[in-house]
N, C-alpha and C positions, 0 to 999 in steps of 0.2 A: 301150244301145250299138247303133249302127246297122249297123256293118260290122266284120268282122275279116278281115284279109288274110294272116294268118300261121297256117297249118294244115298239119300234116304227116300222113303216112300210114305204114302198116307197112312200106312199101318202103324206108324209110331205115334200117331195121334197129335203130332205137332208139325206135320208136313202136308203139302197139298200136291195135287196133280197126279196123273197116271205115269207109270214107268215109261210107256211109249212116248209120251210128251217129252220127258227128260232125254230119252235116247235120240229122238229126232233133232233136238237142239244141239246135243253133243255132236252128232254127225255133221250138221250144218256148219259147225265151227271147227271141224277138223280133228276132233278127239278120236283116237284110234282104239284106245282101251278104256272101257268104262266099268268101274267096279261099283256094285250096289252093296251098301254096308249099313242096312237099317239096324236099329238097336236090337240086340239079341233077345229073344224070348227066354223067360225063366220063371218058373212057378216056385216061389219060396215055400218053406214049410208053413202050413196053415192056409195055403192057397193064394197068398198075395202075389199080384203081378204089378210091376211098376207101370205107371200110366204113360211114361214116355217111351216104352219099349213095345215091340211087336208082341201081341198076345199069343199064347200058345195055340189057340184055335185058328189063328190067321197065318201061322208060320208056313204051313205046307202050300197055301195059296201064293204066298210071297215067292217061294222057290219055284213052283210050277209056272207061275206067270212069267218069271224071268227066263226060265228055260225055253218057253215057247217064243218069247221075244228074241232070244239069242238065235234061234233057228231062223226066225223071220228076217233078221237083219244080218245074217251071216254073210261075210264078205264086205260089209260096210263098216262094221265096228265089232270089236271083240268085247263080249260082256262076261264079266266074272261075278260070281254070286257069293256074297259073304255077309258078315255082320260086323258092326262096331260093338265091342263087348268090354265090360269092366273086368278088372281082376279083383275078385273077392276071395281071399284065401280059403275060407271054410266052405265056399260053394263052387270053387273054380272047377274041380274035377267033374261035378255034375253039370255045370254050365257047358263045359267043353264037350262032354259026352252028348249032350242034347243037340248042339249045333252040328256035330259030326253026323248024328243020326239023320238030321234034316237034309244033309248034303251040302253043307257050307264048304266053300273052296278056299276061303281065306278069312282072317280076322284082322281088324285093326283095334288097337287098345285105346279106349277113350275113358279115362278115369274121372268120373263126375262126382264121386263120393270118396270120403276117407273111411277106411275100415271095410266093413262087409256090406255096406249099402242099406240093408234092411235088418232089423227095424230101427236101428239107431245111427244110421249113416249121416255124416255131416257133409253138406254140399261143398264141392271144390270152389265154387264161385260165391259162397256165402261170405258175408263180411265178418270182421272181428276174429280172424283166425289167429291162433297163438303160434309161437315158434314150434312147440311140440306137435301141433296139428300139421304144420308144414313139413316137418321131418317125417311124420307118419305117412303123409301123402307121397313124399318122395320115395320112402321105403317101399310102399305098395306098388308104385309105378315100376321101380327097379325089379322087384320080385316078379311082377307081371312080364316084364321084358325077358327075364331069365328063364321063363317057361319055354321059350323058343317057339311059341305058337302064334305070336303076333307079328304081322308083316311090317307094320310101322306104328308109331305112337302119334295119335291124333292130338291136336292142340296141346302140346306139352307145356305151354306157358299159360294155361287157363287158370291155374291156382291163384286165387286172389289173396295176395299178401303184399302189403305196401308199408308195413310198420318200420322196417329196418333194412336198408340196402345191403348191409353186410350179411345178414341172415339170408336174404333173398338170393344174393349172388352165391353164397356157399351152397345152398340147396340146388340152385339151378346148375351150378358146376358139377355137383355130385350126380345129378340126373344126366347131364350131357356126357360126362365121362363114361358112365355106364352104357349109354346108348352107343357111343363110339366103340367101346370094347365089345359090345354084343352085336355090332353092325346093324342096329335098328335105326332106320331113317326117322327123322322128326318132321312133323307136318307144319308148314306155314298155312294157317287156316284162313281161307278167303271169306268164309262167312263172318268171321270176327272182323275182318277189314270192312266188309260191306255194311255190317250192322253197327260198326263203330264201338265194338266191345273193348274190354280192357286188354284183350289179346288180339293180334300178335303184340307182344311186349318186347320192345327193342332191347331192353337190358338183358333179356333172356337170349336173344339172337346174337347179341354181341359176344356173349359167353360161348354160344354154340359155334360161332366162327373161330374163336380163339382155340377151342378144344379140337375143332376139325370134324364136326359131325356132318353126316350126310343129311340133306333135307329134301323134302318133296312138297309139292303144292297139293292142297285138297280143297275142292270147292265146298264141301260139306253142304251139298245142295238139299234144301228143304222145299223147294218149289221149282217148277220146270224152268223158269226164266233164270235160275241160278245154276243150271247145268252147264252154263258157260258164262263167266263174269269177266269181261274184258277189262273193265276199269279196276277192279280189285286185283286182277292179275298183274297189271302194270305196277301197282303199289308193292305187291309181293316181290316182283322182280327187282325193285329198288332196294328192298331189304336184303335180298341175296347179294346184290352188288356192293351195298354199303358195308356189309360185314364179311365179305369174301366167303360166302357159304358154299358148300359143295352140293350143288343142286343135281338131283337125279330126276329122270323123267319116266322111269319104268321100275316097278318093284320086282324084287326077287321074292316070289310068293313062298311063304313058309308052310311046310306040310303040317296038316292038323293030325 
């Protein structure tokens, strides 16, 4: 595996290990490009900050630490500094302005909530979703991709909907067709494989293969030992082969 653009840090409050530990393991396993993409900081009106995101007071340290490590390991690995960020329509311009000011070099879209996240967001992995919620999720993801600011779509198959195959296939196809048209790669998420989550969902990847989407692997590392995951990578490669997916190994980074 040549590049991994999906790496978190302890600053998101649900990952462990230092950045340098992640980098060393990536180098040992032949990774040439490593993107750090912790959950983007954002202070909502009223001062709320999501518990799973980098907090505003930690954001500069995140950037500065990675810049120093980039210099330290120059020539051994290329380090790119960015964020995984949601697309929340009413907040997006402010969120984008914030990460640009911090010096982010790329974004990946990770849509964990339907709507605008706070205060009434509904989790993408929550049970008992309705058809309307699924359509709303798909609409939001497509709108996010259309901004042209996200270099790829993380775990595009994370939305939990298992009530009706016809509805699932319709929404998955709609998302995949938009991704192809917009030339946004879709991530096969190796954390999902390792943790035995409901994604990667093969029904989704079957459709992605039929549509002809570009796909990319992402470790979604939340601990240093997951900065390279050989066994999950083998399973991801089988998915690519099974559904004749168009695998890429390096991103075309979209300008912010």
